[in-house]
N, C-alpha and C positions, 0 to 999 in steps of 0.2 A: 317626505323624501329626506329632508334635512335631519330629522330624528334618526332615520336609518343610517345615514352617513356617520352621525355622531356615535351611534351604537357600534358600527363596524370598526371605526377608529378606536373605540374603547376596547373592543374585543382584541384588536390587533395589539394594542399596548399591553393588555393583560397577558397576551400570549408571549410577547417579548419578555415581560417581567418574569413569568413562570419559567420560561426557557433559561433565563439568566440564573434563577434560583436553582433550577435542576442541574445546570452546569456547575454551579458553586457546590452543590451537594455531592457531586461525583468526586470521591476521594481517590488519590493515586494509589496504585498498588506499589508494594515495596519488594524488590528482589534483592536480598542481602546475601551476597556471595563472599564466603571466606575461604581462603586457602591456608595451608599449614606450612609454616617455615619457608615461605617464598621471599626471596630478596628482590632487589630491583633489577636483576639481570633479565630484562624484558625488552622486546623491540620498541615498545612505547617509551621506554626510558633510555633509548639510545644504544642498547647493547648490540654489537655487530654480529653476534653469532646465534643468540637464542631466537627460536622461531615461536612466536606467540601471536598469531594473526587475530585471534578472537578477542584477547585482552586488548590488543592494539586497537581493534575496531571500537571497543567501548570507549577507549581514550579519545579517539577521533570524534565520537559523538558527544562525549561528556567533557568534564573538567578533570585534568590530571593534576594531582598534588605532588610536586617534585620533592618536597621536604616534609613528608609525613612521618611521625615518630610514635612508636609504641610506648606506653607508659611503663612497661616493664618488658624487657626482651626475652620473656619466657612465656610459654603457652598459658599456663593456669592463671597467673595474675593479670596478664594482658587481656584475656578474654573476659574474665570477671569484671575488669575495669571498663572496657568499652561497651559491654552489655548492660552495665548499671549506670553509666555516665559518671562514675566516681573514680578517684585515684586508688591504687592498690592499698595504701594504708587505710583508706576509708572503707574499703570492702573487707579488710582483715585478711586478705589473701596476698601475701608478698613473696611467697615461695612457690616453687614449681614441684608440687607433689600431691595434688588433690586427688589423684587416682590411687593414692596410698592412704595410710592413716596419719601421715605426717602433717598434712595441711587440711584445715577444715574448709567447708563450703562457705561462700559469702553469706548464705542465709543464717548460718550460725552466729554471725556478727551483726548483720543488719537485716533481720527478718522482715522488716516492713518496707524494704526497698521495692520499687516497681521497676522491673527491667524494661528494656526497650521493646521487645515483642509483647511483653505483658501489657504495657501501656496501649499498644495498638489493639490488642485483643479486647481490652476493657473499653475501648472507644470505638467498637463496631467492626473491627477487622477479623477475618479468619486468620489465625496465626499457626504456622506449621514449621517444623524443622525436619530437614533431611540431612543426615550425616553429622559432622562435628561443628557445632557452634560454640557451646560451652566446652569445657575441657573433656577430652577422652584420651586415655593413654594409647599411643600408636606404636606398634600394631596391636598390643595386647587387648585393648578394649574395643576394637572395631567390631561392630555388630551388637554393641550394648549401649545403654544410656550414658555410661560413664558418669561424670559429675554434672549431670544435666539439672535443669531447673523446671520441674514439671508444670508449675503454675504459669510459665511463660507461653505455653503452647496449647492449642486445641488438638493438634495431632503431631506425632513424632514417628519417624521412620529411621531405622538403623540398618542400612544395607551392609552386607558382607559378601566379598567376592573372592575371585581366584587368588589374589595376592595373599590372602590369609591361609591358603591351603598349600602353598609352595614354599613355606618358610624354611624347610629343610634343604632347599636348593640355593638359598641366598648366599652371596659372596661378601666377604669382608676381610679387612686386613688386621683384625683384632682377634687373636686366637681365643681369648677368654669368652668373647661374645659368641664365637662359633661353637665353643664347647657348651655354653649355656643355652644356645639357640635363642638369644635375647638381642634384639636389634633396635630397640626404641631410641636409644641415645648413641647409636654406633653408626659410623659411616658404612653403609652396606647397600647392596644393589643386586638387581636381577633383571636380565633381559630375557623375555620369554615369548615364544610365538603364541599369540593369543589375540582375541578380539577385544576391542575397547570395552564393550558391554559386559565382558566376563569379570572385569576387575571391580573392586569396591566403588571407585569413583565413577566408573561407567554406570553402575547401578544407582549411585547417587543422582546422576544426571537423569536417568530414566525415571526414577521416582519423582524428581522435581517436575519433569515434563508432564507426568501423569497428574500431579497435583494442580498444575497450571490449567490443564484441560478440565478436570473435574470441579475445580473451584473458580472457574471463570466467573467474574462478577455478573455477567449476563445470565448465568445459571443460578447463582446463589443470592444475588442481590447484595453481596458484601464484597468490598475490596479485600485483598489478601496481603499479609506480611509473610513472605516465604524466605526462611533462612536456609541457604544451601551451602553446606560445609564440606568441602573437599579435603581429603586426607593427605594427598601428595602436594608438594614434594617432600614431606616428612620422611625420614628414614623408616624402613628400608626403601630405597628408590626402585620400586618394582613397577615395570611398565611393559607394554607390548614391544616386541623387538623393533618394529618399524620406527619407533621414536628414538631408540638408541642409534639406529642407522642414520638418523639426521645429523649425528655428531661424530664423524670419524675421529679417531684418536689423534691423527696427524693434523687435524684442524684445531685442536684444543691446545692453548698455551696457558698453563697454570700460572697463577700469580706466585712469585717468589719474593718473600720479604727481604729487604736489605739485611746484610749480615749483622749490623749493629743496631737494628731497629729497636730491640727491646731494652737497650741500655738506659733510656730515659723514661721508661714506663714503670709505674709502681707495680711491684710484684703482685699485689692483690687484684690488679686489673687483668691479669693474664689467666684466663679460664682454660687451662690446658686439660685435655682429655687423654686417657691412656692410648698409647700407640700412634698418636697423631703428629707428634713432633718429628717422627722418624720416617714419614711417608716418602717414598721415592717419587721421582718425576712421573714415571709410568703409573704408579698407584694413584697419584693426584689426578692424572688424566682420566682414569677409569671412574673415579669418584665424581668428577665434574661431569663426565659424560652421563652418568646415571642421574645426577641431579637435574641436568638440563633436559634429559629425556622425560623425566617425571614432570617437569614444568610444561613441556610441549604436549604431553598426554593430558594433563589437567586442562590446559588451554583448549584442547579439542572438545573436552566434555563441557566446558563453559560455553563454547560455541553452540553445542546442541541445545542447551537451555535457552540461550538468547534467540536461536532460530525458532524455538517453540513459542516464545513470546510474540515474535513477528507473525508466525503462522496463525496464532490465535487472535491477531489484531489488537494486541495489548501494548505494543511498543510505545505508542503515543501517550499512554496513561500509566506507565510503570517507571518508577524511579529505580535505577540500578546502581547498587553500591558494590564495588570490588575492593577487597583488602586482604592483606595477610596479617596474622597476629603479631609478627615482628619480622626482622630480617634474618640473614644467614651468612656467615662468613665462610669463605672458600680459600683460606690460606693467608688472609691479611693478618699481619703480626704473628704468623705461624699459628693462627687460631682457626678452628673449624666449627661449624654449626652456630649455636646461638649462646646467649647468656652473658655477653660482655656489654659494656657501655661505649663501645666504639660505633662509628657510623654504620659499618656493615651489619651489625646486629640490631641496633636500635631503629634504624630507618626501615620503612616498609612501603610497599606500593599502596596507593589509594587513588581510586577513580570514582567519581560520582557523576552519573548521568541523570539529570532532572529534565524532562522534556521541555519545560518552559523556561529553563535558565537562559539568560541573555548572552552568556559568553561561552556557550558550549564549543568544544574544540580547542579551548585555551588551556594554559598551564599556569598554576599558582606556584610561584617561586619562593614564597615566604613560609616559615615553619607552621605546621598545624599538628594537633595531637589526635590520636584515635578517639579519645574521650569526647571530642567535638562532634562525633557522629550522631549521638543521641539527640542533642538539641537541634542539630541541623535537619534531621529527618522529621522530627515533630513539627518544626517550622514549615517545612515543605508540604507536609500533609495537613497543616493547619489544625493540629491537635493541641490540647492543653498539656503542657509538660510540667513535671515537678519543679518546684523552685530550687531544690537543693542540687540540681545538676551542676557539675563542675566544669563541663566543657563550654565552648563558645560556638555560637551559631555561625556556620560557614556560608550561609546563603548570600551574603554580600559579595563574597569571592566568586560564587557561581555566576553572578550577574556581571561581575567585573573582576577579572583575574588579577588586575593590578592592585586591588584592595587588600591590605594586610589586616586580617582579623587578629592575628597574634604577632608579637615580635620575637617570640621564643617558644620552644617546646621542651617539655620536661620528661625525663626517664629516670627510673631508679631500679635497683636490684639488691637483693640480699646475697652477698658473695658466698660461693661454695668453694672458694679456693682455700686449700689447706696450707700451701707453701711447701717448698722443698724440704724444710726441716719441721714441717707441721706447726710453724709459728703462728698460723692463723686459726688453728683448730680450736673449737669450742668458743670462738668469738663470733658474735653476731655483728659483722661489719657490713654496713650499708654503703652502697655507692649511689650518688645522686649526680645527675648530669643535666646541663641546660644546653640547648642548641639554638643559636640565633642564625640569621641568614649567613653570617660570615664565620662565627666561632663556635667551637664546642668547649665547654668548661665542665670538668668533673672533679668531684671530691670523694675520697674514700674515708669513712669514719670521721666526717666533718674535717677532713684534711689531715688527721693524725696519721693516716696510713698512705698519704700521698695525694697529689692533685695533678690534673692534666689540663693543658690549654692548647688547642689546635686552631690554626688559622686556615680555614678551608679555601679562602681565596688564593692562597699561595701554597697550600699543602693539603690537597684533597684526600691524600692517602693517610693523613694523620701520622706522619713519620717524625715530626719534630715537636716534642713537648716543650712549650714555651712558658710553663707555669713558673719557672724560677728565673725567667729573664727580667732583669731589673727595668729596662726601658719599657716593658709592657705591663708593669705593675699597675698602672692606672686602669688599663683595660681589664686586667684580672680582677681587680677590686670591684669594678662595675659589674662584671659577670658574676662575681660572688654575691653581690647584692641581689641580682636577679635570681640566682639560684636559691639564696636564702628565702626570698619571697615565695618562690615556687614550692619549696619544701614545706614552708609554713602553711600554704594553701592546701597542699596535698595531704597534710597530716591533721587538718582541722576536723575535729569530731562532729558528726552529724547525729545528734542525740535522738532526733525524731524517728530515725530508722531503726533504733535498737529495740 
């Protein structure tokens, strides 16, 4: 009898042991949601008008990063950066034109790099992409691979929808764009009576839902890394009419920059686009209405994908990441769209929901970089990450939002400003910027073309450039040291990847 008792106890202990091993072996799925050109005008970030209940729901469940910054506020270099875990100089992609012949793919410079989805694929995950994860020109390359990275994925899907077939109806306040029927970098919009699923992003959501069902780990025996890339709110702002109806024009109050706002800003910092400095108040309202309509439309599609996770019983074992590739300006400093080193363009929404994180529902108030996503996700999934990654692991902040993993975030851009007298033409002028919890400090051409210092505690709109203020010279010098260190790190060559 005693022998049988010992045997039963032994079997029980072995069962517990094997159960623990089995639980340890279950890897979390990754749902990696990117949107295009979305700023922080969201309910979760305190915006009073924008309706974004599904993104807000992810924030309530996960951790919201209130000061997340793109490493370059343009699509091509930003996406190459956070998908490789490297800074733009290290990827060789510092300009925004990879869908043309002007900018090469990061594989041309660092062919041996292992991208984020590639690493998950190589370590036992099913890896798939729906829509825009690496760069695709919008709207011209919708429905194509664009500047994709084939080795990253087991499967790719390139949806194309109604928005691509109604471009002759698009409205804009740029006569040249209307004549060319070219709307990729132009403030343009279209409200159309249609169903969500008819548009490209509706089809992106539908394809993602189908992949979640077909590649459920219970069916395949493998966890999945699913990149779901939505195209809006990138121009043109095309969405079903019901989303435009959410934002009556009389409820929209456009931001109007102070009259003398530009007096203390270096000319090289002002990325003006044709016909945008002369927009009337009513035109501004229509543009903002279209932009917010596109945000609410995309939010609804994100909600469909999140609902599918829950319906498939995967919510408790799926890490959800939501981010935009950079921000978007809507009249700040009389600038529109992206491509500056001001807060509106460099800052981006970022939310991470890790089911087992200890401080879910919290907000991280200190700066982080998008390049931090790669090491964070590999840590959460307990995968072996490359040693060369430049980002920092954010999991300490997921467990305690008061922990500061960084004290500053770095962004950079290659200026496309030519100047009123074309004084900047044929010059490769770089802008480098550092954002701490309180300050932003920016230099153009190592300071030769100007510098900017803004105190966000007292000047959140970045209206007063303090770079030349003698009483703040000690602060400026300290921030310059931080910036110099950040530039040096970002430009360090990683020879093993060449």
